[in-house]
Structures are given as C-alpha cells and as structure tokens.
C-alpha positions as CSV (number, residue, x, y, z in Angstrom):
1,M,95.8,144.7,97.9
2,R,95.2,141.0,98.6
3,R,97.7,139.4,100.9
4,T,99.3,136.2,99.4
5,Y,100.4,133.2,101.4
6,L,103.1,130.7,100.8
7,V,102.8,127.1,101.4
8,T,105.4,126.5,104.1
9,R,104.8,123.1,105.6
10,G,107.5,121.4,103.6
11,W,107.4,118.3,101.4
12,L,108.5,115.8,104.0
13,S,105.1,116.0,105.8
14,A,103.1,115.8,102.7
15,R,105.1,112.8,101.4
16,A,104.9,111.0,104.7
17,G,101.2,111.5,104.9
18,T,100.7,110.3,101.4
19,A,102.8,107.2,101.9
20,V,100.8,106.3,105.1
21,G,97.6,106.9,103.4
22,V,98.4,104.6,100.6
23,L,99.6,101.9,103.0
24,V,96.2,102.3,105.0
25,L,94.2,101.9,101.9
26,A,96.3,98.9,100.7
27,A,96.0,97.2,104.2
28,A,92.2,97.8,104.4
29,L,91.7,96.6,100.8
30,S,93.7,93.4,101.3
31,T,91.9,92.6,104.5
32,V,88.4,93.6,103.5
33,G,88.9,92.4,99.9
34,N,89.7,88.9,100.9
35,V,86.6,88.7,103.1
36,V,84.4,90.4,100.6
37,W,85.5,88.4,97.6
38,H,85.1,85.0,99.5
39,A,81.9,85.7,101.5
40,I,79.8,87.9,99.4
41,P,78.3,86.7,96.0
42,L,79.3,88.6,92.9
43,A,75.8,90.1,92.2
44,R,75.3,91.3,95.7
45,L,78.8,92.9,95.7
46,Q,78.0,94.6,92.4
47,L,74.8,95.9,93.9
48,V,76.5,97.3,97.0
49,I,79.4,98.9,95.2
50,G,77.1,100.2,92.4
51,L,74.9,101.9,95.0
52,L,77.9,103.4,96.7
53,L,79.4,104.7,93.4
54,T,75.9,106.1,92.5
55,L,75.7,108.0,95.8
56,F,79.2,109.3,95.5
57,G,78.4,110.4,91.9
58,L,75.1,112.0,92.7
59,R,76.5,114.0,95.6
60,W,78.9,115.8,93.2
61,L,76.6,115.8,90.1
62,I,73.6,117.4,91.9
63,K,75.8,120.1,93.4
64,A,77.4,120.8,90.0
65,V,74.0,120.9,88.3
66,L,72.7,123.4,90.9
67,R,75.7,125.6,90.4
68,Y,75.4,125.6,86.7
69,G,71.7,126.4,87.0
70,G,72.3,129.3,89.2
71,K,70.7,128.0,92.3
72,I,74.0,128.1,94.3
73,P,77.1,130.1,93.6
74,I,80.1,128.7,91.8
75,R,82.7,127.8,94.4
76,D,85.7,130.2,94.5
77,E,88.7,127.9,94.5
78,D,91.0,130.8,94.8
79,A,89.4,131.9,98.0
80,A,89.2,128.3,99.3
81,Y,92.8,127.8,98.6
82,T,93.9,130.9,100.3
83,R,91.9,130.0,103.5
84,T,93.4,126.6,103.6
85,V,97.0,128.0,103.1
86,Q,96.3,130.6,105.7
87,R,95.2,128.0,108.2
88,L,98.3,125.9,107.5
89,H,100.5,129.1,107.7
90,T,99.2,130.0,111.1
91,T,99.3,126.5,112.5
92,D,102.5,126.3,114.6
93,G,103.6,129.6,113.1
94,G,103.7,128.2,109.6
95,R,107.3,127.4,110.0
96,R,109.0,125.4,107.3
97,T,110.6,122.4,109.1
98,T,112.7,119.4,108.3
99,A,110.6,117.3,110.8
100,I,107.2,115.9,110.2
101,D,104.5,118.2,111.5
102,R,101.0,117.2,112.4
103,A,99.2,119.8,110.2
104,G,100.9,118.8,106.9
105,F,100.9,115.1,107.6
106,G,97.3,115.1,108.6
107,A,96.2,117.0,105.5
108,A,97.9,114.7,103.3
109,L,96.8,111.6,105.0
110,A,93.1,112.7,105.0
111,A,93.2,113.6,101.4
112,V,94.7,110.3,100.3
113,V,92.4,108.2,102.4
114,L,89.1,110.0,101.7
115,E,89.6,110.3,97.9
116,G,91.3,106.9,97.6
117,S,88.4,105.1,99.1
118,E,86.6,105.6,95.8
119,V,89.5,103.8,94.1
120,A,89.2,101.0,96.7
121,F,85.5,100.6,95.8
122,A,86.4,100.3,92.1
123,I,89.1,97.6,92.8
124,L,86.6,95.6,95.0
125,A,84.0,95.7,92.2
126,F,86.3,94.9,89.3
127,G,88.5,92.5,91.4
128,A,85.5,90.3,92.2
129,R,86.1,88.6,88.9
130,P,89.3,86.7,89.5
131,H,90.7,87.4,86.0
132,M,90.0,91.1,86.3
133,L,91.9,91.6,89.7
134,P,95.4,92.2,88.1
135,Y,94.0,94.8,85.7
136,A,92.1,96.5,88.4
137,V,95.1,96.8,90.6
138,A,97.4,97.8,87.7
139,G,95.0,100.5,86.5
140,S,94.5,102.0,90.0
141,A,98.3,102.0,90.6
142,A,98.9,103.8,87.3
143,G,96.2,106.4,88.3
144,I,97.7,107.0,91.6
145,L,101.2,107.3,90.2
146,M,99.9,109.8,87.6
147,V,98.2,112.0,90.2
148,A,101.4,111.9,92.3
149,L,103.6,112.9,89.5
150,L,101.2,115.8,88.6
151,G,101.3,116.9,92.1
152,L,105.0,117.0,92.2
153,A,105.2,118.7,88.8
154,L,102.7,121.4,89.6
155,R,103.6,122.3,93.2
156,A,101.0,125.2,93.2
157,S,97.4,126.0,93.6
158,L,95.1,124.6,90.9
159,V,93.0,127.7,91.1
160,K,92.6,127.9,87.3
161,A,91.2,124.4,87.1
162,P,87.5,124.4,86.3
163,E,86.5,122.8,89.7
164,N,82.8,122.7,89.0
165,A,83.3,121.1,85.6
166,L,85.7,118.5,87.1
167,K,83.1,117.6,89.7
168,F,80.3,117.5,87.2
169,T,82.4,115.1,85.0
170,V,83.5,112.8,87.8
171,G,79.9,112.7,89.2
172,W,78.5,112.0,85.8
173,I,81.0,109.1,85.2
174,L,80.4,107.6,88.6
175,T,76.6,107.9,88.5
176,A,76.5,106.1,85.1
177,L,78.9,103.3,86.3
178,G,77.0,102.9,89.5
179,T,73.8,102.5,87.7
180,L,75.2,99.9,85.5
181,W,76.6,97.9,88.3
182,S,73.5,98.2,90.4
183,G,71.3,97.0,87.6
184,E,73.6,94.0,87.1
185,G,73.5,93.3,90.8
186,I,69.7,93.0,90.8
187,G,69.8,90.7,87.9
188,L,69.1,93.2,85.1
189,H,70.4,92.2,81.8
190,W,71.5,95.3,79.8
191,P,70.6,95.2,76.2
192,A,74.0,96.1,75.0
193,G,76.0,94.5,77.8
194,A,78.8,96.6,79.1
195,A,78.4,99.0,76.1
196,T,75.3,100.1,77.8
197,Y,77.5,102.3,79.9
198,L,77.9,104.7,77.0
199,L,74.2,104.9,76.6
200,L,73.8,105.7,80.4
201,L,76.4,108.5,79.9
202,V,74.4,110.0,77.1
203,L,71.1,109.7,79.0
204,D,72.5,111.1,82.2
205,G,74.2,113.9,80.3
206,A,71.0,114.8,78.5
207,L,69.0,114.8,81.8
208,C,71.6,117.0,83.5
209,A,71.5,119.5,80.5
210,G,67.7,119.5,80.7
211,L,67.8,120.3,84.4
212,I,70.4,123.0,84.1
213,A,68.4,124.7,81.4
214,A,65.2,124.5,83.4
215,L,66.9,126.0,86.5
216,R,68.4,128.8,84.4
217,K,65.0,129.5,82.9
218,G,63.4,129.6,86.3
219,M,66.1,131.9,87.7
220,T,65.6,134.2,84.8
221,R,61.9,134.4,85.4
222,C,62.4,135.1,89.0
223,A,64.8,137.9,88.2
224,A,62.4,139.4,85.6
225,S,59.5,139.4,88.1
226,A,61.5,140.9,90.9
C-alpha cells in the first residue's frame, strides 16, 4: 500500500515566500525596465525578448513533442509530487509551525521568481511602447492574482492536471509569440501584422503534429522489428 504524505509546512511560509518573490520581481522589473526602455531601441528589445520567449517555448515544446511521440516517458506528476512532499516532510521533521521555515519559504520564493521571470519578459516587451505599459502591467497583475486565488482554492496536488498538455500549450504559445517578435525585431514586416500570430500558431501546431506522428511511426517500426 502506497504511503501518503501530508503537506505540513504551513501557509505562513508559502505566503511569505510568494510575497517576497513578487517584490523581487517588481523591484527588478522597475529597475531594469527603466534602463531597458530608455537605453535599448524598440526593435532590438523585441528581438532579444522574442528570442528569449522562443527559447523558453522550445524548451517545453520539444520535450512535450518527444513525450507524445514516445521517445521519452510521460512525466509521472503523482510520483513527482510525492517526492517533493516527502522531501519537505523530512526537512526539519516536517513539523507544522507558526514561524517561517526555510524549506517552505525557499520553495515558494523560487517558484515565484523562476516562473514570474517569463511574465517580466512579457511586460518588458509590451511595455516598450509607452501606451501599452498600463495594459501590460494590468494584465500581468490579473494573471498573478488569478493563479494565487486558484492556489488558495485548490490547496492540493494537481496530479490530475494534464502536465504534458499544459507544457505543450504554453511552449506552443511562447514559441509563436517569440517568433513574431523576433521577426519584428529584425525588421520583418509580417503580411497580416499582429494577426500573423494566429497563422504562426497554426503552422507550429501542424509542424508539431507532424513530428509527433513521425516519431510514433518510427517507434512502431522499431517495436515491430525487435
């Protein structure tokens, strides 16, 4: 019978780590943003941010395609969650506490800063146009608030969430957006303007579907010949 573990670190550490992570991102964005927006031309900024988003997206997209194609196994989120909870459970005895502990605080802080860096890139790119900055900040704040509310509401492992499908979708979106901005950064005039993003999504999706089908076909041939 599989042993189950309880999340015992307490909400205080998680909330404190989240709050500090948001403050770190806000401070970094306000400091770096002012320098970037005044010192770097818009086209060059779009190119840099576009390339970064493309790299972020491809990192997830390639791994998701390989998983769907059968080259690497689908990640077991239930097992990964259990390992993480077990590690937190054994750190300092896994005692629930009313004080802030390093394990819970560090985990929350790292998650917010690492994942929030992609949000910061998006704000830098959209905010480079002065009239777009309020919309970029408002949209990002709304997204962060939505994620925080979902976290408070669920309070449990998201083991039933289709992790590979989520990574595929996010990688797909980021890759297409990064391609669009990179093209604009090198002076490429897209035929349909911003609407070209939808075309890039279709093309990237078709390419990924073709790669997945080819990988599965290759794996089937290897299995048949074995």
